[in-house]
C-alpha positions, 0 to 999 in steps of 0.5 A: 500500500502506498504511503498516502493510502496508509495515512488516509486509511491506516493499517487496514488492508485495502481489501477490507475497504469496500466492506467498511465503506458499505457498513458506514453507508448502511449506518448512515442510511439507518440514521437517516431512517430513524431521523425521518421517523422521529420527524414524522412522529412529532409532526403527526402528534403536532397535527393531531393536537392542532386538529383537536384544538380546531375541533374545540374552537369550532364547538365553542363558536357554534355554542349559543352564548348564555346571558 
């Protein structure tokens, strides 16, 4: 292995490089999926809370005022 590759990748055999890159890519993909799932979950919860507040406001607006 030439000195530049050794500095970049350490003492790891060059034959292991593709498997290490594949593992890193899989980890990044899994992290992206987890992040997107969390964002969707929080967005869904927020939409549900806003929907409930909208329904409550609609009921209050339709109720006759008592004097």
